[in-house]
KOLLUM-902783 format. One record per residue: y, x negated, z negated of N, C-alpha, C in turn. Coordinates in steps of 0.1 Angstrom, whole numbers, padded with zeros to 4 digits, always signed. Last residue first. Layout:
KOLLUM-902783
YXZYXZYXZ ...
***
This chain:
KOLLUM-902783
+0904-1561-0633+0904-1572-0623+0903-1567-0609 +0927-1537-0647+0913-1540-0642+0914-1551-0632 +0950-1548-0672+0947-1542-0659+0933-1545-0655 +0958-1540-0706+0952-1548-0696+0949-1541-0683 +0990-1526-0715+0976-1525-0714+0970-1534-0703 +1015-1547-0729+1011-1539-0718+0996-1538-0717 +1029-1545-0762+1019-1550-0753+1017-1541-0741 +1063-1547-0771+1051-1539-0770+1042-1544-0759 +1076-1572-0793+1075-1566-0780+1062-1558-0779 +1087-1564-0826+1078-1571-0817+1078-1565-0804 +1120-1566-0841+1108-1558-0837+1100-1566-0827 +1131-1591-0865+1131-1585-0852+1118-1577-0849 +1146-1590-0896+1133-1592-0889+1133-1584-0876 +1168-1587-0911+1170-1593-0898+1157-1595-0890 +1159-1577-0934+1168-1569-0927+1170-1574-0913 +1124-1582-0938+1137-1587-0939+1146-1578-0930 +1099-1573-0932+1107-1564-0941+1121-1569-0942 +1082-1604-0933+1082-1590-0929+1090-1581-0938 +1104-1633-0934+1093-1624-0940+1094-1610-0934 +1112-1651-0904+1116-1644-0917+1105-1635-0921 +1093-1678-0891+1099-1665-0890+1103-1660-0904 +1079-1702-0894+1090-1702-0884+1097-1689-0884 +1058-1701-0912+1066-1714-0911+1078-1712-0903 +1046-1677-0908+1053-1679-0921+1062-1691-0920 +1047-1658-0881+1043-1672-0885+1052-1675-0897 +1039-1624-0879+1049-1634-0882+1042-1647-0886 +1018-1612-0852+1021-1614-0867+1032-1624-0868 +1005-1587-0832+1015-1598-0833+1020-1600-0847 +0989-1566-0827+0983-1578-0833+0992-1589-0834 +1004-1545-0818+0997-1553-0808+0991-1565-0814 +1021-1545-0849+1020-1539-0835+1014-1549-0825 +0998-1552-0876+1010-1556-0868+1010-1550-0854 +0974-1545-0885+0984-1535-0887+0997-1539-0880 +0967-1577-0897+0961-1564-0894+0972-1554-0896 +0983-1605-0884+0982-1595-0896+0977-1582-0890 +0972-1637-0877+0974-1624-0872+0973-1613-0883 +0988-1668-0883+0979-1658-0887+0982-1644-0881 +0998-1686-0853+0997-1684-0867+0987-1673-0870 +1011-1670-0823+1005-1681-0830+1005-1679-0845 +1007-1646-0797+1012-1649-0810+1004-1660-0816 +1015-1652-0763+1004-1652-0773+1010-1655-0787 +1027-1636-0733+1029-1642-0747+1017-1642-0755 +1037-1638-0699+1027-1635-0709+1030-1642-0722 +1050-1626-0669+1053-1633-0682+1044-1628-0693 +1040-1631-0636+1039-1623-0648+1042-1631-0660 +1061-1636-0608+1052-1642-0618+1052-1633-0631 +1064-1630-0573+1066-1626-0587+1056-1633-0596 +1069-1658-0550+1061-1646-0555+1065-1643-0570 +1103-1666-0540+1090-1670-0545+1082-1658-0550 +1128-1658-0534+1118-1657-0523+1104-1661-0528 +1144-1679-0557+1145-1668-0548+1135-1669-0536 +1120-1693-0581+1132-1693-0573+1132-1681-0563 +1117-1661-0597+1125-1674-0595+1116-1685-0590 +1112-1635-0613+1114-1638-0599+1123-1650-0597 +1089-1623-0638+1100-1632-0634+1100-1635-0620 +1081-1594-0657+1079-1603-0646+1091-1612-0644 +1065-1586-0689+1074-1584-0678+1071-1593-0667 +1048-1591-0709+1061-1585-0713+1070-1583-0702 +1013-1591-0718+1023-1591-0707+1036-1585-0712 +0997-1612-0741+1003-1599-0738+1013-1600-0727 +0966-1627-0749+0979-1628-0743+0984-1614-0739 +0939-1623-0758+0950-1618-0766+0964-1620-0761 +0920-1633-0741+0921-1639-0754+0934-1635-0761 +0922-1620-0717+0909-1618-0724+0910-1625-0738 +0946-1628-0705+0945-1615-0712+0933-1613-0721 +0938-1653-0694+0947-1652-0705+0946-1639-0713 +0919-1644-0675+0915-1654-0685+0925-1654-0697 +0934-1626-0659+0923-1621-0667+0919-1631-0678 +0952-1645-0647+0957-1634-0655+0946-1628-0664 +0934-1661-0633+0942-1667-0644+0947-1656-0653 +0926-1642-0614+0916-1649-0622+0923-1655-0635 +0948-1632-0601+0941-1623-0610+0931-1631-0619 +0974-1642-0588+0964-1650-0594+0957-1641-0605 +0996-1628-0578+0984-1627-0570+0972-1634-0577 +1017-1636-0596+1012-1622-0595+0998-1620-0588 +1013-1665-0615+1016-1659-0602+1009-1645-0601 +1023-1665-0648+1012-1665-0639+1016-1658-0626 +1037-1682-0674+1040-1674-0663+1029-1676-0653 +1036-1682-0711+1032-1687-0698+1036-1677-0687 +1039-1691-0745+1044-1683-0733+1038-1690-0721 +1032-1686-0779+1031-1694-0767+1034-1685-0756 +1053-1681-0809+1046-1676-0797+1043-1687-0787 +1061-1697-0830+1056-1683-0833+1049-1677-0821 +1052-1731-0836+1059-1721-0828+1053-1707-0832 +1043-1758-0841+1050-1750-0851+1059-1740-0843 +1011-1768-0832+1025-1764-0827+1031-1755-0837 +0986-1773-0840+0996-1781-0846+1010-1777-0842 +0971-1766-0809+0969-1770-0822+0981-1778-0828 +0975-1761-0782+0984-1753-0791+0982-1758-0806 +0956-1777-0770+0970-1779-0766+0980-1772-0777 +0933-1767-0781+0937-1780-0784+0952-1783-0781 +0932-1741-0769+0933-1743-0783+0938-1757-0788 +0931-1748-0741+0942-1740-0747+0943-1742-0762 +0906-1761-0741+0918-1768-0737+0930-1761-0743 +0888-1741-0750+0890-1753-0757+0903-1761-0754 +0891-1722-0729+0894-1718-0743+0896-1731-0751 +0882-1736-0707+0895-1731-0707+0900-1728-0721 +0855-1741-0714+0865-1752-0714+0879-1747-0714 +0832-1726-0715+0843-1723-0725+0854-1733-0725 +0815-1732-0694+0813-1740-0707+0824-1737-0717 +0817-1724-0668+0809-1716-0677+0807-1722-0691 +0832-1743-0655+0838-1730-0658+0830-1721-0667 +0825-1768-0644+0826-1767-0659+0831-1753-0663 +0826-1767-0617+0813-1769-0623+0814-1767-0638 +0855-1763-0611+0845-1753-0609+0832-1755-0617 +0876-1777-0637+0868-1779-0625+0858-1768-0624 +0906-1761-0648+0892-1764-0651+0884-1765-0638 +0938-1761-0660+0929-1763-0648+0916-1767-0653 +0968-1749-0669+0955-1750-0674+0945-1751-0662 +1003-1753-0674+0991-1756-0666+0978-1756-0674 +1022-1746-0692+1026-1746-0678+1014-1749-0668 +1030-1730-0720+1018-1736-0713+1021-1735-0698 +1057-1733-0742+1052-1729-0729+1040-1737-0724 +1065-1720-0774+1059-1731-0766+1053-1726-0753 +1092-1712-0794+1083-1707-0783+1078-1720-0776 +1112-1717-0812+1099-1713-0818+1090-1707-0807 +1140-1722-0811+1131-1732-0808+1117-1729-0812 +1158-1702-0813+1156-1710-0825+1145-1720-0824 +1158-1690-0788+1170-1696-0793+1169-1705-0805 +1132-1679-0790+1135-1690-0780+1148-1697-0784 +1136-1660-0809+1127-1671-0812+1128-1682-0802 +1154-1642-0796+1157-1649-0808+1149-1661-0811 +1139-1635-0773+1152-1641-0772+1156-1649-0784 +1117-1622-0785+1115-1634-0777+1128-1642-0775 +1129-1601-0799+1121-1611-0806+1120-1624-0798 +1140-1586-0777+1148-1592-0787+1142-1603-0795 +1127-1591-0744+1126-1585-0758+1134-1593-0768 +1152-1598-0719+1141-1603-0727+1139-1594-0740 +1163-1574-0695+1165-1582-0707+1152-1586-0714 +1152-1577-0660+1157-1570-0672+1160-1580-0683 +1129-1602-0651+1135-1589-0648+1139-1581-0661 +1138-1636-0652+1131-1625-0659+1137-1612-0655 +1153-1656-0641+1146-1648-0632+1138-1637-0638 +1146-1679-0668+1155-1674-0657+1147-1667-0647 +1133-1689-0690+1131-1675-0687+1140-1670-0676 +1142-1715-0693+1128-1713-0689+1125-1699-0685 +1167-1713-0704+1166-1715-0690+1152-1712-0685 +1172-1711-0731+1166-1700-0725+1164-1701-0710 +1181-1731-0748+1191-1725-0739+1185-1714-0731 +1160-1742-0761+1168-1732-0768+1178-1725-0759 +1130-1746-0741+1144-1750-0745+1151-1739-0752 +1097-1744-0753+1108-1738-0745+1121-1742-0750 +1077-1773-0756+1085-1763-0763+1095-1757-0753 +1051-1776-0731+1062-1782-0739+1069-1770-0746 +1019-1786-0715+1031-1777-0718+1041-1784-0726 +0987-1787-0700+0999-1793-0705+1010-1782-0707 +0953-1795-0694+0963-1785-0698+0975-1792-0703 +0923-1801-0675+0936-1805-0681+0944-1793-0684 +0890-1812-0666+0900-1802-0670+0913-1808-0675 +0874-1833-0658+0869-1819-0655+0879-1809-0659 +0869-1866-0648+0879-1856-0653+0875-1842-0649 +0835-1877-0655+0848-1877-0648+0857-1867-0654 +0816-1873-0673+0815-1886-0665+0828-1888-0657 +0840-1857-0689+0826-1860-0691+0823-1873-0684 +0870-1846-0703+0863-1856-0695+0848-1856-0699 +0901-1830-0703+0887-1829-0706+0879-1838-0697 +0934-1835-0718+0924-1836-0707+0910-1835-0712 +0965-1823-0727+0951-1825-0731+0943-1826-0719 +0999-1831-0733+0989-1829-0724+0975-1832-0730 +1032-1821-0741+1019-1824-0746+1009-1822-0735 +1067-1827-0747+1056-1826-0737+1043-1829-0744 +1090-1830-0761+1078-1824-0768+1067-1821-0758 +1113-1825-0735+1110-1830-0748+1098-1822-0754 +1101-1831-0701+1106-1822-0711+1103-1827-0725 +1090-1847-0682+1104-1851-0687+1108-1842-0698 +1066-1835-0676+1066-1848-0683+1079-1851-0689 +1075-1814-0659+1070-1811-0673+1070-1824-0681 +1081-1827-0635+1091-1819-0642+1087-1817-0657 +1056-1837-0628+1068-1846-0630+1079-1840-0638 +1041-1814-0625+1038-1823-0635+1050-1832-0638 +1054-1802-0602+1054-1795-0615+1051-1805-0627 +1048-1822-0583+1062-1819-0587+1063-1812-0600 +1020-1821-0583+1027-1833-0587+1042-1831-0591 +1017-1794-0573+1012-1798-0586+1019-1810-0591 +1029-1797-0548+1035-1788-0557+1030-1791-0571 +1011-1815-0536+1025-1819-0539+1032-1810-0548 +0987-1799-0535+0987-1812-0543+1002-1816-0546 +0995-1779-0518+0991-1776-0532+0992-1788-0541 +0999-1794-0494+1011-1787-0501+1008-1784-0516 +0972-1802-0490+0983-1812-0492+0995-1805-0499 +0957-1778-0488+0954-1788-0498+0966-1797-0501 +0960-1762-0466+0969-1759-0478+0967-1770-0489 +0943-1764-0445+0956-1771-0444+0965-1769-0456 +0929-1733-0451+0928-1745-0444+0942-1751-0442 +0937-1720-0484+0935-1718-0469+0935-1732-0463 +0919-1729-0513+0931-1728-0505+0928-1726-0491 +0907-1728-0545+0904-1724-0532+0917-1722-0524 +0909-1755-0569+0915-1743-0562+0910-1741-0548 +0899-1778-0578+0897-1766-0586+0902-1754-0580 +0906-1799-0562+0892-1795-0562+0889-1782-0569 +0934-1800-0568+0929-1796-0554+0915-1792-0554 +0932-1809-0595+0939-1796-0591+0934-1791-0578 +0920-1834-0593+0913-1823-0600+0919-1809-0596 +0940-1847-0579+0927-1845-0573+0920-1834-0579 +0960-1847-0599+0962-1839-0586+0949-1837-0579 +0948-1864-0617+0950-1850-0621+0953-1841-0609 +0948-1887-0603+0935-1881-0606+0937-1867-0610 +0976-1891-0601+0968-1889-0589+0955-1883-0592 +0984-1894-0629+0988-1883-0621+0980-1880-0608 +0979-1912-0649+0968-1905-0644+0971-1894-0634 +1004-1921-0655+0995-1931-0649+0983-1924-0643 +1015-1898-0667+1020-1903-0654+1011-1913-0647 +0999-1897-0690+0999-1886-0680+1004-1891-0667 +1007-1920-0703+0993-1919-0698+0992-1908-0688 +1033-1912-0708+1031-1924-0699+1017-1924-0694 +1030-1891-0726+1036-1888-0713+1034-1900-0703 +0996-1894-0739+1011-1895-0740+1017-1892-0726 +0970-1870-0742+0976-1881-0735+0991-1882-0739 +0941-1861-0761+0955-1860-0758+0961-1872-0752 +0908-1851-0751+0917-1861-0757+0932-1858-0752 +0875-1839-0753+0889-1836-0752+0898-1847-0758 +0845-1845-0735+0854-1850-0745+0868-1844-0742 +0814-1830-0730+0828-1830-0726+0837-1835-0738 +0788-1825-0737+0791-1839-0734+0806-1840-0729 +0781-1801-0747+0780-1802-0733+0784-1816-0728 +0787-1803-0774+0774-1803-0770+0771-1805-0755 +0817-1824-0773+0810-1811-0775+0796-1813-0771 +0835-1849-0788+0825-1846-0778+0817-1834-0782 +0869-1854-0793+0857-1848-0798+0848-1845-0787 +0898-1867-0804+0888-1870-0794+0874-1865-0798 +0920-1841-0816+0915-1855-0814+0905-1856-0803 +0906-1809-0825+0917-1819-0826+0911-1833-0823 +0905-1774-0817+0898-1786-0822+0909-1797-0823 +0903-1738-0813+0910-1751-0816+0902-1762-0821 +0905-1707-0793+0902-1713-0806+0909-1727-0808 +0909-1691-0752+0913-1690-0767+0912-1699-0779 +0890-1682-0718+0902-1686-0726+0901-1684-0741 +0876-1691-0685+0877-1683-0696+0890-1685-0704 +0890-1700-0653+0879-1698-0661+0882-1689-0673 +0921-1716-0648+0908-1713-0642+0898-1711-0653 +0955-1716-0639+0945-1715-0649+0932-1712-0642 +0989-1725-0635+0975-1726-0629+0966-1724-0641 +1022-1716-0626+1012-1717-0637+0998-1716-0630 
***
C-alpha cells in the first residue's frame, strides 16, 4: 500500500479545483495505457535508497497489473499540467483471500461483511511531493470511495511507512491488526474506514450502512471491531 500526504471527503467526475487540479476516473484500459506515467509518478513520489528506484517501479507495475484484473477495479487520477496523483482499489473478494496473513482471527464484523461483498480495498494512494499541501490525498480518497456500496473501506500499510499510517489515521481509519504475507515480507497494518452515515454513539464512530447492513438491534447484528488508539508519529 502506498500513500502520501493528508487524507478524507468526496467529489465526482471531472472537476477542477481552485488549485487547478482535475480529478478524473479511468477505465481499466485507460489505466493500463497510462501505466508507465503512473510508475513515473510513483518513483518521483517516494524517497528510496540509491539503486532502489528500479525495484520500486517494478513493484508498483506488478501491483497495478494485479489490481486492474480485479472485478470492480476503480482508478482516480489527479492532473494539473501533468499527473500529480493517483488512487486505485477494488471490492474485496468474498473468499477472503485479500486478508491472508492476518494475525489471529478477523473481527466477526469484518469477516461477515467480506463474505457478503461489502468491503472495498484501497491499494494505492500516491501524491506528488509538490502537491502534498493541497489536500489532494483527501480528495483522491473521497473520489475513489464515492458511490461505493460498501460498509467499510480497507487498506494495508507497511509497518515502517509512518507517513501513510498517519495520513489514514488522521481521517478516521482504525487499526484492527497486522498481516504478514508473503512470507518474509514486512508486517503490514490492517486499517478500516466506516462508510455511509456515522452514528453518534456507535463504538469508535463505526455506523451501519443502511444499504448493506442489518438494522441496529437485529439479532444477527455483528459487534463492531474496537479501534486501536492512534500512535505518535
